[in-house]
Short mmCIF file of the C-alpha atoms (twelve columns), coordinates in Angstrom:
data_MODEL
# 
_entry.id   MODEL 
# 
loop_
_atom_site.group_PDB 
_atom_site.id 
_atom_site.type_symbol 
_atom_site.label_atom_id 
_atom_site.label_alt_id 
_atom_site.label_comp_id 
_atom_site.label_asym_id 
_atom_site.label_seq_id 
_atom_site.Cartn_x 
_atom_site.Cartn_y 
_atom_site.Cartn_z 
_atom_site.pdbx_PDB_model_num 
ATOM 1   C CA . MET A 1   -153.289 97.317  -95.632  1 
ATOM 2   C CA . ALA A 2   -152.955 94.399  -98.062  1 
ATOM 3   C CA . ARG A 3   -150.761 91.498  -96.984  1 
ATOM 4   C CA . TYR A 4   -147.139 92.276  -97.792  1 
ATOM 5   C CA . LYS A 5   -145.279 89.996  -100.213 1 
ATOM 6   C CA . ARG A 6   -141.559 89.642  -99.695  1 
ATOM 7   C CA . GLN A 7   -139.521 91.360  -102.400 1 
ATOM 8   C CA . PHE A 8   -135.937 91.323  -103.605 1 
ATOM 9   C CA . GLY A 9   -133.772 93.234  -101.129 1 
ATOM 10  C CA . ASP A 10  -135.791 92.240  -98.065  1 
ATOM 11  C CA . ARG A 11  -134.234 90.238  -95.242  1 
ATOM 12  C CA . LYS A 12  -135.601 87.300  -93.284  1 
ATOM 13  C CA . GLU A 13  -136.193 89.511  -90.238  1 
ATOM 14  C CA . GLY A 14  -137.394 92.661  -91.990  1 
ATOM 15  C CA . ARG A 15  -138.480 94.395  -95.168  1 
ATOM 16  C CA . LEU A 16  -136.486 97.073  -96.938  1 
ATOM 17  C CA . LEU A 17  -138.026 100.543 -96.624  1 
ATOM 18  C CA . ARG A 18  -138.138 101.871 -100.168 1 
ATOM 19  C CA . SER A 19  -140.213 105.041 -99.740  1 
ATOM 20  C CA . LEU A 20  -137.963 106.861 -97.270  1 
ATOM 21  C CA . PRO A 21  -136.673 110.323 -98.279  1 
ATOM 22  C CA . ALA A 22  -133.266 110.345 -99.963  1 
ATOM 23  C CA . PHE A 23  -131.634 112.020 -96.944  1 
ATOM 24  C CA . ASN A 24  -132.696 109.170 -94.645  1 
ATOM 25  C CA . ARG A 25  -131.386 106.554 -97.063  1 
ATOM 26  C CA . PHE A 26  -128.139 108.508 -97.360  1 
ATOM 27  C CA . MET A 27  -127.394 108.629 -93.591  1 
ATOM 28  C CA . PRO A 28  -126.157 105.006 -93.220  1 
ATOM 29  C CA . TYR A 29  -123.389 105.866 -95.690  1 
ATOM 30  C CA . ILE A 30  -122.308 108.872 -93.604  1 
ATOM 31  C CA . MET A 31  -122.582 106.883 -90.343  1 
ATOM 32  C CA . PRO A 32  -121.874 103.295 -91.397  1 
ATOM 33  C CA . VAL A 33  -121.783 101.792 -87.873  1 
ATOM 34  C CA . ARG A 34  -124.091 102.210 -84.877  1 
ATOM 35  C CA . ASN A 35  -121.488 103.730 -82.602  1 
ATOM 36  C CA . ASP A 36  -121.272 106.611 -85.087  1 
ATOM 37  C CA . ALA A 37  -125.012 107.155 -84.724  1 
ATOM 38  C CA . CYS A 38  -125.628 106.874 -80.964  1 
ATOM 39  C CA . ASN A 39  -128.049 109.319 -79.380  1 
ATOM 40  C CA . GLN A 40  -128.208 109.259 -75.585  1 
ATOM 41  C CA . TYR A 41  -131.352 110.100 -73.641  1 
ATOM 42  C CA . GLU A 42  -132.062 110.182 -69.929  1 
ATOM 43  C CA . GLU A 43  -135.385 110.543 -68.136  1 
ATOM 44  C CA . SER A 44  -136.798 109.941 -64.683  1 
ATOM 45  C CA . PHE A 45  -140.254 108.399 -65.037  1 
ATOM 46  C CA . GLU A 46  -142.654 108.846 -62.164  1 
ATOM 47  C CA . VAL A 47  -143.926 105.389 -61.241  1 
ATOM 48  C CA . THR A 48  -146.164 106.222 -58.276  1 
ATOM 49  C CA . ASP A 49  -149.318 105.121 -60.119  1 
ATOM 50  C CA . VAL A 50  -147.511 102.252 -61.843  1 
ATOM 51  C CA . ASP A 51  -146.221 100.912 -58.530  1 
ATOM 52  C CA . ARG A 52  -149.705 101.059 -57.025  1 
ATOM 53  C CA . ARG A 53  -151.115 99.181  -60.021  1 
ATOM 54  C CA . LEU A 54  -148.387 96.539  -59.925  1 
ATOM 55  C CA . ARG A 55  -148.959 95.904  -56.210  1 
ATOM 56  C CA . LYS A 56  -152.634 95.323  -56.984  1 
ATOM 57  C CA . LEU A 57  -151.736 92.836  -59.729  1 
ATOM 58  C CA . ARG A 58  -149.375 90.962  -57.402  1 
ATOM 59  C CA . VAL A 59  -152.210 90.608  -54.890  1 
ATOM 60  C CA . GLU A 60  -154.365 89.239  -57.734  1 
ATOM 61  C CA . GLY A 61  -151.840 86.462  -58.363  1 
ATOM 62  C CA . TYR A 62  -149.264 87.895  -60.757  1 
ATOM 63  C CA . LYS A 63  -146.363 87.043  -58.489  1 
ATOM 64  C CA . GLY A 64  -143.210 89.023  -59.228  1 
ATOM 65  C CA . ILE A 65  -144.725 91.337  -61.815  1 
ATOM 66  C CA . GLY A 66  -142.687 94.509  -61.718  1 
ATOM 67  C CA . ILE A 67  -141.210 97.521  -63.424  1 
ATOM 68  C CA . LEU A 68  -139.297 95.383  -65.936  1 
ATOM 69  C CA . HIS A 69  -142.534 93.915  -67.291  1 
ATOM 70  C CA . PHE A 70  -144.105 97.348  -67.391  1 
ATOM 71  C CA . LEU A 71  -141.196 98.945  -69.271  1 
ATOM 72  C CA . ILE A 72  -141.222 96.203  -71.895  1 
ATOM 73  C CA . ALA A 73  -145.024 96.324  -72.257  1 
ATOM 74  C CA . ALA A 74  -144.900 100.100 -72.641  1 
ATOM 75  C CA . TYR A 75  -142.200 99.770  -75.297  1 
ATOM 76  C CA . ILE A 76  -144.282 97.231  -77.226  1 
ATOM 77  C CA . ARG A 77  -147.314 99.515  -77.065  1 
ATOM 78  C CA . GLY A 78  -145.129 102.368 -78.319  1 
ATOM 79  C CA . VAL A 79  -144.115 100.228 -81.300  1 
ATOM 80  C CA . ALA A 80  -147.787 99.490  -82.020  1 
ATOM 81  C CA . MET A 81  -148.414 103.237 -82.146  1 
ATOM 82  C CA . LEU A 82  -145.144 104.344 -83.797  1 
ATOM 83  C CA . PRO A 83  -143.705 101.357 -85.677  1 
ATOM 84  C CA . GLY A 84  -140.673 103.274 -86.968  1 
ATOM 85  C CA . ILE A 85  -139.071 102.652 -83.565  1 
ATOM 86  C CA . ASN A 86  -138.807 99.001  -84.620  1 
ATOM 87  C CA . ARG A 87  -136.611 99.718  -87.652  1 
ATOM 88  C CA . PHE A 88  -133.003 98.639  -87.911  1 
ATOM 89  C CA . VAL A 89  -130.007 99.472  -90.091  1 
ATOM 90  C CA . VAL A 90  -127.685 96.866  -91.561  1 
ATOM 91  C CA . GLY A 91  -125.781 96.723  -94.820  1 
ATOM 92  C CA . ARG A 92  -126.251 100.531 -95.060  1 
ATOM 93  C CA . ARG A 93  -129.992 100.032 -95.592  1 
ATOM 94  C CA . ILE A 94  -132.980 100.716 -93.346  1 
ATOM 95  C CA . TYR A 95  -135.479 97.932  -92.670  1 
ATOM 96  C CA . ALA A 96  -138.796 97.555  -90.866  1 
ATOM 97  C CA . ARG A 97  -138.608 94.573  -88.521  1 
ATOM 98  C CA . ASN A 98  -141.207 91.855  -88.992  1 
ATOM 99  C CA . ASN A 99  -141.639 91.177  -85.283  1 
ATOM 100 C CA . ILE A 100 -140.763 92.581  -81.853  1 
ATOM 101 C CA . GLU A 101 -137.846 90.829  -80.164  1 
ATOM 102 C CA . VAL A 102 -136.580 91.908  -76.756  1 
ATOM 103 C CA . VAL A 103 -133.150 90.781  -75.559  1 
ATOM 104 C CA . MET A 104 -132.142 90.640  -71.900  1 
ATOM 105 C CA . THR A 105 -129.173 89.352  -69.910  1 
ATOM 106 C CA . VAL A 106 -130.031 86.948  -67.093  1 
ATOM 107 C CA . LYS A 107 -127.856 85.455  -64.332  1 
ATOM 108 C CA . ARG A 108 -128.685 81.835  -63.588  1 
ATOM 109 C CA . THR A 109 -128.261 82.508  -59.845  1 
ATOM 110 C CA . ILE A 110 -127.497 85.554  -57.692  1 
ATOM 111 C CA . ALA A 111 -124.050 84.218  -56.739  1 
ATOM 112 C CA . LEU A 112 -121.181 86.584  -57.588  1 
ATOM 113 C CA . GLY A 113 -119.481 84.189  -59.978  1 
ATOM 114 C CA . ALA A 114 -122.662 82.776  -61.487  1 
ATOM 115 C CA . PRO A 115 -122.606 82.648  -65.307  1 
ATOM 116 C CA . GLU A 116 -124.651 85.064  -67.379  1 
ATOM 117 C CA . THR A 117 -126.737 84.185  -70.384  1 
ATOM 118 C CA . THR A 118 -129.113 86.054  -72.644  1 
ATOM 119 C CA . ILE A 119 -132.726 85.469  -73.458  1 
ATOM 120 C CA . LYS A 120 -134.634 86.705  -76.460  1 
ATOM 121 C CA . VAL A 121 -138.413 86.927  -76.259  1 
ATOM 122 C CA . GLN A 122 -140.682 87.516  -79.228  1 
ATOM 123 C CA . PHE A 123 -143.772 89.677  -78.807  1 
ATOM 124 C CA . GLU A 124 -146.707 90.858  -80.870  1 
ATOM 125 C CA . PRO A 125 -147.783 94.538  -81.099  1 
ATOM 126 C CA . THR A 126 -151.104 93.508  -79.534  1 
ATOM 127 C CA . ASP A 127 -149.485 92.054  -76.401  1 
ATOM 128 C CA . THR A 128 -150.573 93.360  -72.998  1 
ATOM 129 C CA . ILE A 129 -148.561 93.506  -69.790  1 
ATOM 130 C CA . PHE A 130 -150.050 90.106  -68.919  1 
ATOM 131 C CA . ASP A 131 -148.648 88.618  -72.150  1 
ATOM 132 C CA . VAL A 132 -145.262 90.168  -71.362  1 
ATOM 133 C CA . TYR A 133 -145.362 88.732  -67.825  1 
ATOM 134 C CA . ARG A 134 -146.196 85.249  -69.114  1 
ATOM 135 C CA . LYS A 135 -143.683 85.167  -71.973  1 
ATOM 136 C CA . MET A 136 -140.815 86.615  -69.932  1 
ATOM 137 C CA . ASN A 137 -141.417 84.244  -67.027  1 
ATOM 138 C CA . GLU A 138 -141.567 81.241  -69.366  1 
ATOM 139 C CA . LYS A 139 -138.176 82.130  -70.865  1 
ATOM 140 C CA . ILE A 140 -136.528 82.927  -67.533  1 
ATOM 141 C CA . ASP A 141 -137.880 79.743  -65.908  1 
ATOM 142 C CA . GLU A 142 -136.634 77.733  -68.877  1 
ATOM 143 C CA . ILE A 143 -133.119 79.167  -68.478  1 
ATOM 144 C CA . LYS A 144 -132.984 78.698  -64.712  1 
ATOM 145 C CA . ALA A 145 -134.324 75.142  -64.894  1 
ATOM 146 C CA . ASN A 146 -131.856 74.085  -67.581  1 
ATOM 147 C CA . ASP A 147 -128.341 73.330  -66.362  1 
ATOM 148 C CA . GLY A 148 -127.077 73.043  -69.932  1 
ATOM 149 C CA . ASN A 149 -126.365 75.785  -72.424  1 
ATOM 150 C CA . ASN A 150 -128.984 77.566  -74.451  1 
ATOM 151 C CA . ASN A 151 -128.560 78.218  -78.195  1 
ATOM 152 C CA . THR A 152 -126.646 81.463  -77.615  1 
ATOM 153 C CA . GLU A 153 -124.127 79.785  -75.317  1 
ATOM 154 C CA . ASP A 154 -123.742 76.800  -77.669  1 
ATOM 155 C CA . VAL A 155 -122.816 79.093  -80.575  1 
ATOM 156 C CA . ALA A 156 -120.442 81.164  -78.406  1 
ATOM 157 C CA . GLU A 157 -118.697 78.056  -77.089  1 
ATOM 158 C CA . ALA A 158 -118.303 76.564  -80.558  1 
ATOM 159 C CA . LEU A 159 -116.682 79.755  -81.835  1 
ATOM 160 C CA . ALA A 160 -114.526 80.223  -78.735  1 
ATOM 161 C CA . ARG A 161 -112.908 76.805  -79.280  1 
ATOM 162 C CA . LEU A 162 -111.349 78.032  -82.524  1 
ATOM 163 C CA . PRO A 163 -107.755 79.299  -82.623  1 
ATOM 164 C CA . ARG A 164 -107.573 83.080  -82.591  1 
ATOM 165 C CA . PHE A 165 -106.789 83.506  -86.288  1 
ATOM 166 C CA . LEU A 166 -109.661 81.211  -87.257  1 
ATOM 167 C CA . LEU A 167 -112.008 82.946  -84.818  1 
ATOM 168 C CA . ARG A 168 -111.176 86.337  -86.331  1 
ATOM 169 C CA . PHE A 169 -111.789 84.917  -89.801  1 
ATOM 170 C CA . ALA A 170 -115.084 83.326  -88.696  1 
ATOM 171 C CA . ILE A 171 -116.295 86.629  -87.229  1 
ATOM 172 C CA . LEU A 172 -115.333 88.400  -90.473  1 
ATOM 173 C CA . ILE A 173 -117.376 85.883  -92.462  1 
ATOM 174 C CA . LEU A 174 -120.326 86.336  -90.091  1 
ATOM 175 C CA . ARG A 175 -120.144 90.131  -90.517  1 
ATOM 176 C CA . ILE A 176 -120.128 89.781  -94.310  1 
ATOM 177 C CA . MET A 177 -123.056 87.363  -94.217  1 
ATOM 178 C CA . ASP A 178 -124.975 89.697  -91.900  1 
ATOM 179 C CA . TYR A 179 -124.256 92.666  -94.192  1 
ATOM 180 C CA . PHE A 180 -125.939 90.902  -97.111  1 
ATOM 181 C CA . GLY A 181 -128.638 89.183  -95.038  1 
ATOM 182 C CA . TRP A 182 -127.224 85.705  -95.564  1 
ATOM 183 C CA . LEU A 183 -127.006 84.620  -91.922  1 
ATOM 184 C CA . PRO A 184 -129.048 81.456  -91.269  1 
ATOM 185 C CA . GLU A 185 -132.194 82.064  -89.267  1 
ATOM 186 C CA . ALA A 186 -130.936 79.677  -86.581  1 
ATOM 187 C CA . LEU A 187 -127.975 81.998  -85.972  1 
ATOM 188 C CA . THR A 188 -130.006 85.219  -85.832  1 
ATOM 189 C CA . ASP A 189 -132.473 83.505  -83.478  1 
ATOM 190 C CA . ALA A 190 -129.580 82.594  -81.145  1 
ATOM 191 C CA . SER A 191 -127.756 85.910  -81.495  1 
ATOM 192 C CA . PRO A 192 -128.139 88.442  -78.641  1 
ATOM 193 C CA . PHE A 193 -127.077 91.146  -81.137  1 
ATOM 194 C CA . HIS A 194 -130.158 90.815  -83.337  1 
ATOM 195 C CA . GLY A 195 -133.466 92.147  -82.054  1 
ATOM 196 C CA . SER A 196 -135.719 95.138  -81.538  1 
ATOM 197 C CA . MET A 197 -134.342 96.310  -78.220  1 
ATOM 198 C CA . ILE A 198 -132.084 95.165  -75.396  1 
ATOM 199 C CA . ILE A 199 -132.888 96.042  -71.782  1 
ATOM 200 C CA . THR A 200 -131.004 95.682  -68.506  1 
ATOM 201 C CA . ASP A 201 -132.318 95.988  -64.955  1 
ATOM 202 C CA . LEU A 202 -129.484 97.580  -62.981  1 
ATOM 203 C CA . GLY A 203 -131.807 98.221  -60.049  1 
ATOM 204 C CA . SER A 204 -131.517 94.512  -59.275  1 
ATOM 205 C CA . LEU A 205 -127.769 95.128  -58.820  1 
ATOM 206 C CA . ARG A 206 -128.502 98.141  -56.591  1 
ATOM 207 C CA . ILE A 207 -126.819 100.638 -58.879  1 
ATOM 208 C CA . GLY A 208 -128.116 103.398 -61.114  1 
ATOM 209 C CA . PRO A 209 -128.551 103.078 -64.875  1 
ATOM 210 C CA . ILE A 210 -125.681 103.570 -67.313  1 
ATOM 211 C CA . TYR A 211 -125.447 104.627 -70.939  1 
ATOM 212 C CA . HIS A 212 -124.709 101.252 -72.488  1 
ATOM 213 C CA . HIS A 213 -123.302 101.189 -76.008  1 
ATOM 214 C CA . ILE A 214 -125.215 99.529  -78.825  1 
ATOM 215 C CA . TYR A 215 -123.358 96.927  -80.841  1 
ATOM 216 C CA . ASN A 216 -121.990 97.508  -84.322  1 
ATOM 217 C CA . PHE A 217 -122.609 93.845  -85.146  1 
ATOM 218 C CA . GLY A 218 -126.220 92.773  -85.564  1 
ATOM 219 C CA . THR A 219 -129.392 94.827  -85.749  1 
ATOM 220 C CA . LEU A 220 -130.194 96.115  -82.222  1 
ATOM 221 C CA . PRO A 221 -131.118 99.833  -82.502  1 
ATOM 222 C CA . VAL A 222 -131.952 100.612 -78.834  1 
ATOM 223 C CA . PHE A 223 -130.396 99.815  -75.449  1 
ATOM 224 C CA . ILE A 224 -132.379 100.683 -72.300  1 
ATOM 225 C CA . ALA A 225 -130.911 100.586 -68.791  1 
ATOM 226 C CA . PHE A 226 -132.963 101.392 -65.697  1 
ATOM 227 C CA . GLY A 227 -132.237 101.595 -61.995  1 
ATOM 228 C CA . ALA A 228 -134.087 100.892 -58.779  1 
ATOM 229 C CA . LYS A 229 -137.146 102.829 -57.684  1 
ATOM 230 C CA . ARG A 230 -136.297 105.890 -55.651  1 
ATOM 231 C CA . HIS A 231 -138.355 108.251 -53.482  1 
ATOM 232 C CA . ALA A 232 -138.531 112.018 -53.883  1 
ATOM 233 C CA . TYR A 233 -140.462 114.241 -51.503  1 
ATOM 234 C CA . GLU A 234 -142.021 117.152 -53.386  1 
ATOM 235 C CA . LEU A 235 -144.497 119.910 -52.640  1 
ATOM 236 C CA . ASP A 236 -147.909 119.656 -54.276  1 
ATOM 237 C CA . ARG A 237 -149.868 122.715 -55.449  1 
ATOM 238 C CA . HIS A 238 -151.279 123.143 -51.929  1 
ATOM 239 C CA . GLY A 239 -147.826 123.213 -50.348  1 
ATOM 240 C CA . ASN A 240 -148.100 119.746 -48.831  1 
ATOM 241 C CA . MET A 241 -145.134 117.367 -48.871  1 
ATOM 242 C CA . VAL A 242 -145.914 114.331 -51.042  1 
ATOM 243 C CA . ASP A 243 -143.880 111.165 -51.594  1 
ATOM 244 C CA . HIS A 244 -143.323 110.397 -55.282  1 
ATOM 245 C CA . LYS A 245 -141.582 107.351 -56.736  1 
ATOM 246 C CA . TYR A 246 -139.314 107.510 -59.775  1 
ATOM 247 C CA . VAL A 247 -137.332 105.150 -61.957  1 
ATOM 248 C CA . ASP A 248 -134.317 106.559 -63.779  1 
ATOM 249 C CA . CYS A 249 -133.839 105.326 -67.338  1 
ATOM 250 C CA . LYS A 250 -131.031 105.856 -69.806  1 
ATOM 251 C CA . MET A 251 -131.455 105.006 -73.466  1 
ATOM 252 C CA . VAL A 252 -128.963 104.768 -76.296  1 
ATOM 253 C CA . MET A 253 -130.612 104.886 -79.728  1 
ATOM 254 C CA . ASP A 254 -129.565 104.571 -83.359  1 
ATOM 255 C CA . GLU A 255 -130.474 107.923 -84.903  1 
ATOM 256 C CA . ARG A 256 -130.398 106.555 -88.462  1 
ATOM 257 C CA . THR A 257 -133.704 104.715 -88.042  1 
ATOM 258 C CA . VAL A 258 -135.978 107.718 -87.401  1 
ATOM 259 C CA . ASP A 259 -135.509 111.458 -86.857  1 
ATOM 260 C CA . GLY A 260 -135.523 113.336 -83.549  1 
ATOM 261 C CA . HIS A 261 -139.163 114.382 -83.888  1 
ATOM 262 C CA . TYR A 262 -140.232 110.741 -84.239  1 
ATOM 263 C CA . TYR A 263 -138.221 109.726 -81.172  1 
ATOM 264 C CA . ALA A 264 -139.770 112.634 -79.248  1 
ATOM 265 C CA . GLN A 265 -143.284 111.454 -80.166  1 
ATOM 266 C CA . PHE A 266 -142.418 107.953 -79.005  1 
ATOM 267 C CA . LEU A 267 -141.007 109.168 -75.686  1 
ATOM 268 C CA . GLN A 268 -144.097 111.310 -75.077  1 
ATOM 269 C CA . ALA A 269 -146.294 108.255 -75.684  1 
ATOM 270 C CA . TYR A 270 -144.010 106.199 -73.426  1 
ATOM 271 C CA . ARG A 271 -144.342 108.801 -70.662  1 
ATOM 272 C CA . LEU A 272 -148.141 108.824 -71.022  1 
ATOM 273 C CA . MET A 273 -148.300 105.127 -70.173  1 
ATOM 274 C CA . PHE A 274 -146.656 105.793 -66.803  1 
ATOM 275 C CA . GLN A 275 -149.498 108.191 -66.061  1 
ATOM 276 C CA . HIS A 276 -152.154 105.689 -67.202  1 
ATOM 277 C CA . PRO A 277 -150.713 102.196 -66.554  1 
ATOM 278 C CA . GLU A 278 -154.119 100.557 -66.980  1 
ATOM 279 C CA . ILE A 279 -153.757 101.128 -70.743  1 
ATOM 280 C CA . LEU A 280 -151.353 98.210  -70.932  1 
ATOM 281 C CA . GLU A 281 -153.798 95.740  -69.427  1 
ATOM 282 C CA . ALA A 282 -155.854 95.604  -72.645  1 
ATOM 283 C CA . PRO A 283 -154.742 95.164  -76.283  1 
ATOM 284 C CA . PRO A 284 -154.430 98.323  -78.395  1 
ATOM 285 C CA . THR A 285 -157.467 99.321  -80.401  1 
ATOM 286 C CA . ARG A 286 -155.244 99.863  -83.431  1 
ATOM 287 C CA . VAL A 287 -151.811 98.685  -84.600  1 
ATOM 288 C CA . ASN A 288 -150.085 100.956 -87.109  1 
ATOM 289 C CA . GLU A 289 -147.874 99.604  -89.869  1 
ATOM 290 C CA . ASP A 290 -144.615 101.204 -90.925  1 
ATOM 291 C CA . VAL A 291 -144.264 102.895 -94.316  1 
ATOM 292 C CA . ARG A 292 -143.407 100.842 -97.365  1 
# 
């Protein structure tokens, strides 16, 4: 496709989708906020082959590479194949995001009272699991090595110092600016509520995944929570008992971005990558572009 030129109605982080059917463009008026439009999905992904592959990579020097990196890499590959997953709704309009931004909450230490912060990592559709491993580790190491606040914490602290009535007014102004796409890029870059997807590893807390709400403020259309690996002993076709490993995932998705059939195609592609994890070790042969 020819290089896209920004047009009136586009936002800094995405372009307005003008060719969508009227029904799709109508839905954000029926469901004006994300909590109106939440679809919940649960699946247990078999990770027996993935776990074997990840152990091999750790032996080869990719220390700490794990299911988190794989889930993010698989999501990115899914976006390369089905770019509609990377849409977002704001201001009652549907946009195609210009990049892939993954948001994640990180604790600076494992201590019970240790403060939490968020990181946002930008990816390309051509990224492999090795790119995900490198970019995630760079961000996490940067947070853990820095005793001071990051941009997200600086903004939150500045707002929190305001008296309550001023804080409420400031948030109202921010919502209005976000509605019309007037938020400065520095704020959207720092915001944990603006991105392609937010993911949380609840297995690290030794609990199962939850259905986590998606936020009405911002642009995040998908929240993924996953738990720890678990074993299940099942009979194979010969009647032998075989140990399989699974990871339980729960996803909350904004149904205004794409229809159920599109989400189903994405989830089928996502599942395929668990069966063939080696796919993510090389860039995709093709990156599809969303409709205009």
